[in-house]
C-alpha positions, 0 to 999 in steps of 0.5 A: 429482424435484420438491421442494416446499420446507418452511419449515425448508429456506427458512431455517435458524434458529440453535439458541439453546439451545446458548448457556449465558448470558443476554447476551454480556457473560458471554462471555470475549474471545478472540483466536482466529482462526476457520477460517483454518488454510490462511492460518495455515499460509502465514503461519507458513511465510513468516515462518519461512523466512529465505531470499531470495524467501520474501516473503508475499502475503495475498489475500482479500476485505476484512473476513475478518481478514487484518490481524488475523491478520497483526498477531497473528502478527507481534507474536508472531514479532517477539519472537523471534530478532531482531537490530536495528541503528542505521543512521547516516550521517556525513560522508565527508572524502574525498568529501562527495558519498558519505556513509559508513554506520555500522552499530551495535547497537541503541541505540548510534546515539544514544549515538555521536551524543551522544558526538560532540557532546560531543567537538566541544564539548570540542575547541571548549574545549580547542583555544583553550586550547592556545594560552594554555598557558605552554609554548606561549606561551614557545616562541612568544615565544622564536621571535618574539624569535629572528625579531626578532633575525634581522630587526633585526640585518642592518637595523641593520647596514645602517643604520649602514653607510649613516649612515657614507656620509651616508645615513639609512635609517628604518623608518616606518609607511608603509615604509622611507624613505631620505634624504641626510645632511649633518653628521649631519642629514637634508637637506630638498628645498630643501637638496638642490636647492641642492647642486651637480649633481655632489653630487646625482648622487653622493647619488642613486647612493648612495640607489639602492645602499642601496635595493637593499640594503634590498630585499635585506634585506627578502627575507631578513626575509620568509624569516625570517618564513616560517621562523617561520610554518613553525616555528609551524605545526609547534609548533601541530600538535604541540600540537593533535595532542596535545590532539586525540588525548588528547581522543579517546582515550576515544571511540576506546576506547568504539567500538574494536570497530567498525572502521568507527567507528574508521576514521571517528574517525581521519578526524575526528581528521585533519580537526580537526588540519588545520582547527583554526583553525575551532575558534578565535574571532578575538578581535582582529577588534574592533580592525579597521575596521568593514567588517572587523568585518562581514566577520569576523562573516560568516566566523565564522557560516559555520563549520559544525561539522555536518560532525562530526554523526552522522545517526542516520537509523534509531534502534532504541533504543526498539524492544524487538521486531523492527519491524513497519511498515505503509506506507499510502502507498508512494510512492518516497520513503516507501519508499526514503527521500529526500535533503532540500535547503535554500535558501542564497542562492538555491541548493539545498544538501544534505549527509548530515544531510538524508538521511531514512529510508524505511519499508524502512530503518525495517523493516530486520530486521523486517517491512514490510506494504504494500497491493498496490493502492496499491503498483502505483499507484506504478509506480516504487515497485514496480520499485524494491522488486523491485530492492532485494529482488534486490540485498538492499540499499537504495540511496537515490536519486531516481526521476530518478536510477534512470531516468538522467534527471538529471546533476546532482551530488547525494549518493550515500550508501552502500547499506544492507544489507537484510533485511526480510520484505515482506508485500503485502496485496491481492485475488486478482485482483492476485495472479494478475495479477502472477503471470502478467504479472511474472516477478520476482513469482513469484521474490520472493513464493513464499508466498501466504496465501489467506483463507477467506470462510466457515467451516462452521456447526456448534455448535462453530463457532457458539460460537467465533463467539459469542466473537469477536462478544463480543470485538468488542462489548467492543472497540468498547464496544457493548451486549451481545447477548441470546441471540436477538439473537446467534442473529439475527447468526449467521443474518445471517452465513449470509445474507452467504455465501448458505449455510445451512451456513456462516458468513461470515468478513466480520467488518467487515460483522458489526461494521457491523450491530452498530454500527447495532443498538447505536444503536437499542438506545441510543435506547430506553435499553436495557442490551442489544441485542435481536433487534428492534434487529437487525431494525430495523437491517436494515430501516433499511439496506434503506430507505437503499439501495433508492431505485432498487429502489423506482423500478423497482418503482413502474414495475412497479406502474404497468404501465410495465414489463410483468410478469404474475403470473396467467394463461397465455401461450405463449412467455412466462415470468418470469425473475429477474435481480439488479441489484448496486450494490455495497452493495445488490443486488435482483432485478428480474423480467423477461419472457422471450419466444420466437418460433419458425418454420420457418427455418435460423437456429437459436436467435437471441439478440436481446440478442447481436445488438444487443451487449447480451449478455455472453459467458456469456449467449451461451454459455447460449443456444448450449447451448439449441441443442445441447440441442434438437438432441441431444434432438429431431433426432438423425435429421433436420435441424433447420429452426428459426428461434427468437428469444429476448429479454429484454423491456424490457431496455436494458442488457447482460445476462450470466450463464447463470442465465436459460438454464432459463427461456429453454429453457421459453419455446422449448419452449412456443413450439414446442409452442404450450403455454402457461406459467403466468404466476404462476411465476418461474424461475431456473437454468442448464442443461447440454447434457443438460438438468440444472439447475445452481446459480446465484447470488443465489438469495435476492435473486431469490426475494424480488424476485419475492415483492415484485413479486407482493405489489406487484401483488396482496396476495392473489396466489398465486405460485411460484418454481422454483430449482435443487435444488443451491441449497437449501442457499443459502436464507436467506429473509426472514421475510415470505416465510416467512409467505406460504409458511406460508399457502400463497400462495407456493411454492418448488420445487426441480428437478434436470432440465428435464423436472421443471418442465414439469408445474408450468409447463404442466400437461403431462407431459414424456414419456420415450422409450419402447422404440420410441424415441418420446415418449408421445403428447400429452407435451410432448416429443412435441409439440415433436419433431413440430413440429420434424419438420414444419418439417424436412419443409416445408423439404425439400418433403415432405408432413407426416409426424409420428412 
């Protein structure tokens, strides 16, 4: 059935009488999500299930509200049923390369860090004061006196014994001196040499004897000194243990509920007692020589109390809801954290204080949203994320360590317990690619939320859509829309999805148009955006984007590209193709021609032969061969060679939307019946000759219209489209005006036979009871010609049915 389309079928206007306001300024803002019930169910399911593997993948085109809906639901969910912790790394006094992890309730991390700082400051004050206490000084003095007495008594006894034997033992600053005496006076060198040999030998023997006694006595003094030092250490430890334990009583009681903290504080106490000297300044260094002063200062500066610091690497003290983290750059270190290094004397060093959290740590207990495409570009990040999800622990290591490519000694911190809902956002292509190619993906991301790209267009949806547009206007501080302008936005939305019965969910495209229209309205000092502003914005958008289209159409106007819009020709027809540059698409009419002759090759697609045909286009051509054989040569062998070509085509052609036009050219060439050149055809066919829907129908019709107008202002032209594409029509105003004047007509057909009368002024013809087509019908002429070819190929005389 041929259908000549009317104006109301070519463009479905918005009924603005349903708007009970003058401008959108009167509408209330809304956070309602329109037409995404399927995605809403998926997100709520994923967020509601806490078990392993129920992570979420959001997919769909950009601008359909994925982020908005997700953010809204996450904010609502994050306020309920959440328990947050602070995560801290502290020094491991047993092995500094393995920092210890402390898990504390939210807010306790910073408190514990401050308490530890206060503790260390307090110990720095109290430990030195300990050694200035009267009790300590009294005990120390007593021990010193005892030591001195134990050292002096044997020395003076030995000294008295030596004096009786005319030997003088003297304790000098440079050591013990032993010299001979005569009548109670020490001999000098000359006096000693004046003695007889016998006397000198006797004195030398005595000196050797008492030197041995002095050495023996010195050993005993050293033993007394060691004993004194050991006693003092015991006393020091006793006093230090007391002051340290008393100082740490309050902090231990405060964190007694946390066993890991208690264990850590015990280790701190033990280390402080063992290394209490670090807390005491050397007040006597200034009495030493200058070089010793410098060395002592260097030692003092090397004292590092950072080993008692608390690295609160995840602080949730200011977090009132479960954390929602968006990771825009999911590198390995950004996701899983890193260990920083500092340069000290030409060497890279690090410790637990330089452990930095990644987004997985910060999102722990909440939600982490990652762009899937960006994640996959970071290969090690994707593999690392899967390991963390499987183990439910975040292990902080470098990429080199995870791959076993380094043997250098570095930190190996305790792993963090991992309980975070991971949400990936990406395209359908990425989702299905991962699902098919990555076995882990389907186990770890069990829920997918597929966002709709359009929603039904009825009065209820239009009113809800209007509230969303009003919200966008107020959000971006734009002028309100008049009723007519809002109606135009609704119509533009339908054009975006090429469906008069639906509205686009791509609000980013709507917002862009609102921005451009707002600018135009502001330039005329308007208080609202009118329909004319939107039309100017659309025209401006086309003007900026259609440079290539203008160049192509200029070649058509000059005749460089051959397109006929009048007359009749055998085996030639105007097909319609769409050139898509991403941000702009336009139709370029193309001449399709066919030549037929006796032969065995069948239908040959020249585009395919020279590798300029895509798989879908080649499939369409093969369907033509099947259609010809099944309709016309069921009882004889087809002996036909036919060639099809897109004239002046120099790039790859794909898609089957030209298969209907190609079939008409074949039928024209075989029957030698001319086709009217003021027609353009688009549509695909199946093996039974049924006409099927195609894409880009609006651009194709408008493209042929523009070319006709370009070649002749007084043109009369027609387009044939599939019947199934009627609901996709939202044609521009200029086309509608020419349709009203009768200069431009659009027909819709369901079967290939329906277009024959329009194109060739011939009836298609249906097989009668005698299984023959009516004489002079197109099908009759085609079949007879094919029978003629078959007979010629078999050497028979011409015989027609």
